[in-house]
N, C-alpha and C positions, 0 to 999 in steps of 0.2 A: 564782053561777048556773051550772049545767052547760050546756055548749055542745052544740047539736045536732051530729050527725055531719058535716053539710055545713059548719057553722060551724067545726068543728075542722079539717076538711080545708083550708078557706080560710085559716085562721090558720097552719096548718103550711106551706102553700105560700108565704104572705106572708113568714114568717120565713126559710125556706130560700132564697127568691129574694133576700131582702135580704142575707143573710150568706154564702150560697154553700154552707156546710157546717156541720152541727151534730151533736153527739152526741145519740143518742136519749135518754139519761138527762137531759141538760141541757134538751132540748126538752120532755120530759115535765114536768120541774120548773117550767119557765117557764109552761107552759100549765095547770099544776095538774091533770095527768092521771096515771093510773097508767102505768108503763112498758109493761105488757101491752096496755092499750088503745091507746097510741100506736103500738106495734109493728104492731097490726092496721091502724090508719089508714095507716101508712107503707107496709105491704104493698099496701093497696088503691090508694094513689096511685102506687106503683111499677108495679103491674099496668097502670095507664093510661098509663105513660110520663111521668108528671108530675114524679116525683123518682126518684133512684137510691139504692139501699141499699149501704152499704159497711161491713160488719162493725161494727155498733154505731153507725154514723153514717148520716145522711141528707144527700144532696148534690143540688144542682141538676143536671139532666140535661146531659150533655156535648153541646155544639153549640148550646144555647139561650143567649141573651144573659142576662148577670147582671152585677152590679156589679164583681165580681172573680173570678178563677179560684179554685176551691175548693182549699184546702190541707188537709193532714192535720190533723184536729182536735187541739187540745191535750189533754194527758193530764189536766189539771185537771178534776175532775168525773167521770173515768172510774172505774168500779167493776169489780173483778175478783172473781168468786165462786169459792170453793174448797171442795170437798166432800171430806173425809177421814174415815177411820173413827174417828180419835181424834187429839188433839193431845199425847198422852203418848208417852214412849219414842221409838220410831223416828221417828214423824211430827212430833215437836216441831221437829227441825232442818229437815225438809222445809218445814214451814209457815214457819219463821223465814227460810229462804232466799227463799221466794216473797214474803213480806211485805216484806223489805228491798228487793228488786228493784222491786216494785210501787210502794212508797212513794217510792223514789228517783226514779221516773219522774213523781212528782206525782199518782199515782192512789191508790186505796184498796182494800184487800183485805178481803173479808167471808168469814166461815167458816160452813160447815154441817157438822155431825157426824152420821155414820150409826150409829156404835157397832156396826157390823157387823150391823145389824138388816135383815131382808128388806124390800126395796122402799123403804128409807129413803133410799138414795142419790138416786133419782129425785125423791122428795118434797123433799129438801133442795135439789136443783137447781132445782125449780120455785119454791121459796120464795125463793131468792136472785134468780132472774130477776124475780119479782114485786116485789122491792124495788129493782130497777134495775140488776142486774149486766149488764155489757156483754159478758162472756166468762166461760168456766168452766174451772177446773182441776179435774179429776175423778180420784179414786181410788176406783173402785167396789169394793164388798165381795165381789169374786169370789174364791171359796175357793181356787182354784188360780192366782190372779193373772191369769187370762184367762177370758173368758166361756164357759160351756158352750153347747151348741146352743140357740138360741132365747132366750138370755140377753143382756142388755146392749144391745138394739136402741134403747133410749131415748137412749143416748149420741149417736147419729147423727141424732136427730130434733130436736135443739135449734135454736133460731133464731139462736143466737150462736156464735162460734168456740169450739171445745172442744179442750183438750189433756189427754190422759191422763197421769197422773203415777204412776210405779211400777206401771203396768199396761200390758198389750198385748193384742191380739186375734189369734187365729190367721188365717192366710191364708184368704180366702174369706168371713170374717165381715165384715159391713159396717163394724164399728168398726176393722178393720185399716187403713182408709184415713184414720183420724184422726191428727193430730199426736200424738206421744207422747215422753215423756222417762222413762227408767228407769235404775236401777242394773243393770249387767251382772253379775247374781249368778252366772251360769254361769262367767264369766271369774274371778270371785272364788274360787269353789270350785276351779277348775282351778289357780289360782295357789297355793292352799293345798296341793293335792296335789303340785304341782311342787316346792314348798319342802320338804315332808317327804321326797319322793323324793331331793332333793339332799342331805338329811341321812343318807341310806342306808336309809330305810324302803321296803320292798317290798310290804308288806301294810297298807293304810290303810283304816280303817272310816269310814263316814259315818253320823252319828246326828243326824237332823233332827226337829224338832217339826213337826206338821201346820200349815202356814201357806201364804199365797200365795207366799212365797219358796222353799219347799221344792222344787217341781218344777224350777226353774232350777238350784238347787244340785245336784240329782241329775244333771241333764244335763251340767253342767260337770265334776262328779266322774267320771262314767262315761267321758266323752270323754278326760279327762286320764289316767285309769288305762289306757285302751286305747292312747293315743298314746305313753305312757311305758313300755309293756310291763310294767306292774306286776301283781302277783298278784291275781286277782279275789277279793273278799271277800264272804261271804254277806251278804245284805241285812239291815239292822237290823229289829227286830220292828215298828217303827212304819211301815216302808215297806209292809208287807202289810195292816196294820189299825191305824188310829189309835186312840188311847185318849182317852176323854172325861174321864177322871179324871187330874188333874195328878200325883197321887201314884203312880198306876199307870204313868203315862208314865215317870216317873223310875225306878221299880222295874224295868220291863221293859228300859229302856236300860242301867241299871246291871248287870243280870244278863247282858245281851248282851255288854257290854264286859269284864266280869270273866271270863266263859267264854272269850271270844276271846283274851284275854291269857294266861289259864292254859293254853290249848291250844297256844299259840305261833303261832296263826294271824294275830294282829294285833299290831303294835307302835306304831301311831299312829292317831289318830282326829281327825276334824273334827266339831265339835259345834255345832249351831245350836239356840239362841242362846247368847251368852256368859253370860246369866243362868242358863241351864240348865247350862252348864259349871261355873259357880261352885258350883252345888248338887251336881253330880255328883262333882267332884274329891275333896272331903273324904270322900264315901262310898266312892269307889274306894280312897282311901288307908286307910280303916278296914278294907277287905277285903284289904289287903296289896298293892294295886296302886300302885306308886310312879310319880309324875308329876314329871318326864318320863322317869325311868330305865326304867320298864317300859312306859309308854304316853306317847308324845309327844302333846300335845293342841293343836289350833288351834281357837279359838272363832270364831263368825261373828256379826257386827254391830258389835262394839266400842263398845257403849254404856257398859258398866261393866267391861270386861275388865281394864283397867289397874288397877282398884281391888281386885282379888282379892288375898288374902294371898299366893298364888303368882301373880304377874302373868301374865296369859294372852296369848300370841301370838294375834292376832285379825285377821280380814279386816274392813276398815272401809269400807262403802259411804259415798260422799260425799253424804250426805243433803241437806246444805245446798246443794251444787252442783246436785242434782237439782231442788230447789224453785226455785232461782234460774233455772236454764236453762228450766224449764217456764214460768215467769213471763215471761222474755224472749221466748220463742217466741209466747206468747199476745199480748203487747204488740205484737210485730211484726205478728201477724195483725190486730190492731186499728188498725194504721197509726201506732203510736207508736214513736219511736226509744227503744229500751230502754237502760238504763244499761249502760255497757261497750261500746256500739257506737262505732265509730271516727268516724262522722259521722251526720248525720240521714238519709242515704240507706241506711244499713246494713240497715234493715228492709224496704227496697223489694222485695227478691226474695221475701220471705215473705208480702207483703200480698195481699189479694184472693184470686183463684183460683190463686195460685202453687203450686208444688210443695209437697206435704206433707213433713214431716220426721220421721224416727224417730231419736232420739238416745239412745245407750247410754253411760253414764258408768262408767268402770272403777273398781272398789274398790281400796283400798290394803291391802297386807299389813303389819301392824305387829308387828315381832319383839320378843318379851319372853321370859320364862323357860320357859313351859310346854311349848314345843316342843323344848327341849334345845339350842337354838342359842346361848343366853345362859346363863352360869353364874348360879346363885342367889346372892344376897348372903349373906355369912357371918353 
């Protein structure tokens, strides 16, 4: 039998008074209610000062008598929702890092996939919340890695804690105040430029595919070129106009690099991604461009760079660490001592209305043959 709203409220108050603190998901399950309905009931009770909300939990109000003081609810029964564009390629390790961290805390990770479809991010977040998610890890399908004007407002309208993963928002955008964890792709590009400069290259090209990573790569590349006093190089063709056809993208990039090498204007290049580099290098060689003798190459991503017949030097974002760090930050927000914390108090500073955090994780440069720093095997 479905309880009337007054009966539900009375039962919620009874259970919270008795136990001091309960997870919303646990309370919904015990009462046989949907998490969405229970959240509305808890909001109504909190507005009357009868209970307090604490990031996925409901507690007895401070100062009112109860059997025992409320403690941070246990992680058992906690559900973390994660919305990503895909679980393939780059995001496989991000999801793996988040899942291992969440499960090590005794909680459960549930996944929603947007497949880069418009409006699917918000729809997947709603679905995860309707099935009991207590917090959200979000990687919205923002084309440039950050929201355009008027885009992404839904991320700050959630009723639960949210952490952005591999995404950020510009200053002034409401989502700029959310917790976030991302790879510092600008730093990764700058490290690649610095390494090539250290090998004696003064004119270094950047060839990137159109992706959320590309804007940060360009920022780091340009900053390093200027800081090191290197020769400015004309922009790659995809910087001005992206190509919808993958075949045309490779053709335009190939022509650009061949012409730049032939003219003597470029001796090194950073190529995003390493899958693109694996396709481009044999085509360059077929056109008489030797790698690394004529063109030193550093790839970006390091998903498959080491498997190329000419092993590729690559910048490797620590995707696993990004997922794990994002999960730890969300668990802290939910009042759970995350794995790796020195003690149960380690998450206290991030709980409740505490300071938000923006965490950038630096990629690693992995040296192989394609940049010319390592001799090819005989």
